[in-house]
C-alpha positions in Angstrom: -12.5 96.0 -43.1 -8.9 94.8 -43.1 -7.5 98.7 -42.8 -9.5 99.0 -39.4 -8.5 96.2 -37.6 -5.6 96.5 -38.5 -5.6 100.2 -36.7 -8.0 98.4 -33.8 -5.0 96.0 -32.7 -2.5 97.7 -33.9 -3.6 100.2 -31.0 -1.3 100.7 -27.3 -4.4 99.5 -25.5 -5.2 96.1 -26.8 -1.5 95.4 -27.6 -1.3 96.3 -23.4 -4.3 93.8 -22.8 -1.6 90.7 -24.4 0.7 91.3 -22.5 -1.0 91.7 -19.2 -3.0 88.7 -19.6 -0.1 86.4 -20.8 1.6 87.4 -18.0 -0.8 87.4 -15.9 -1.8 84.0 -16.6 2.1 83.1 -15.9 2.0 84.8 -12.5 -0.7 83.0 -12.3 0.9 79.5 -11.7 3.3 81.6 -9.3 1.4 82.8 -7.3 -0.5 79.2 -7.6 2.7 77.0 -6.9 3.4 79.9 -4.0 0.6 79.3 -2.3 0.7 74.8 -2.8 4.4 74.5 -3.0 4.8 77.4 0.4 1.9 78.5 2.3 -0.9 75.7 2.4 2.1 73.2 3.9 2.6 74.7 7.3 -0.3 75.6 7.3 -1.4 72.0 7.3 1.5 71.1 9.4 -1.0 74.3 12.0 -4.2 72.7 11.6 -3.2 68.5 11.5 -4.4 68.3 8.3 -7.6 68.9 7.8 -9.1 68.1 4.7 -12.3 69.4 4.3 -13.8 68.4 1.1 -14.5 65.8 2.5 -17.1 67.3 4.2 -21.1 67.2 2.5 -24.1 67.4 3.4 -26.5 64.0 1.4 -30.3 65.4 0.5 -31.1 62.3 0.2 -32.1 59.2 2.1 -29.7 56.4 2.6 -27.0 57.0 4.0 -23.2 57.2 2.9 -19.8 56.3 4.4 -17.9 58.7 2.4 -18.0 61.6 -0.5 -16.8 59.2 -2.8 -20.0 56.6 -2.5 -21.6 59.1 -2.7 -20.6 60.4 -5.5 -20.7 56.9 -7.3 -23.7 56.8 -5.7 -25.4 59.8 -7.5 -26.4 61.4 -4.6 -27.8 64.0 -4.7 -25.2 65.9 -2.2 -24.1 70.1 -0.9 -19.8 70.0 -1.3 -19.4 72.6 1.1 -16.4 71.0 2.1 -15.2 71.6 -1.7 -16.1 75.3 -1.7 -14.4 75.9 1.8 -11.6 74.9 0.6 -11.7 77.0 -2.7 -12.8 79.7 0.2 -9.7 79.2 2.0 -7.3 79.2 -1.2 -8.7 82.1 -2.9 -9.1 84.1 0.8 -4.4 82.9 0.5 -3.9 84.0 -3.2 -5.3 86.9 -2.4 -3.1 87.7 0.9 -0.5 86.7 -1.1 -0.9 88.3 -4.0 -1.7 91.7 -1.4 2.2 90.8 -0.4 3.8 91.1 -3.5 1.9 94.1 -4.7 3.2 96.0 -1.6 6.7 94.9 -2.0 6.4 95.9 -5.6 5.1 99.4 -4.1 7.4 100.2 -2.2 9.9 99.5 -4.2 8.6 102.2 -7.5 9.6 105.9 -6.6 6.9 107.7 -5.4 4.7 110.2 -7.7 6.1 113.3 -8.3 4.4 115.9 -6.4 1.4 118.1 -7.9 2.7 121.4 -9.2 1.6 124.5 -6.6 -2.1 126.0 -7.6 -2.3 128.5 -4.9 0.9 131.2 -4.6 0.2 133.7 -1.2 -0.7 136.7 -1.5 1.9 139.2 -0.6 0.2 141.6 1.3 -1.8 139.4 3.7 0.3 135.9 3.3 -2.8 134.3 2.4 -3.3 131.6 -0.5 -4.4 132.7 -3.4 -5.3 131.0 -7.2 -3.1 131.6 -9.7 -4.2 133.4 -11.6 -5.9 135.7 -9.4 -5.7 139.3 -10.4 -7.1 140.0 -6.9 -6.9 138.6 -3.5 -9.9 137.2 -2.2 -9.2 137.4 1.7 -8.1 141.3 1.9 -8.8 142.4 -1.7 -5.3 143.6 -2.7 -4.6 143.8 -6.7 -1.9 141.6 -7.3 -2.7 142.6 -11.6 1.1 144.0 -11.0 2.5 142.3 -8.2 5.0 139.5 -9.8 5.6 136.6 -7.4 
């Protein structure tokens, strides 16, 4: 069993997954800082400092002036403002990750083109499979032709 575990853990996929998780955790803090420290302040300035987290629907019969008072009283609440904040935060993080991945993809060299799968027929110039011995378009014998 130890031998089998050693074989499993030394596979490339497991190591790649572990590295991906560690880098992902580090990347999360970078993206969170980008959102909290760079992107959110201008958005807060544009929206006039609106904080959606205080928005809620009280399901009880008693009225509370603030979310904190309703929470302290143990009232049944639907805190849709927190949900809206989380959606906005998610969209900002997703957009920031999109911009980072887009910039990274521009840095990468383009992939090499795939090898050709056809060649032109020497008689009619139509594309023919590399392994073809007869042209499907003009029925010429391609077996003796060297390209």
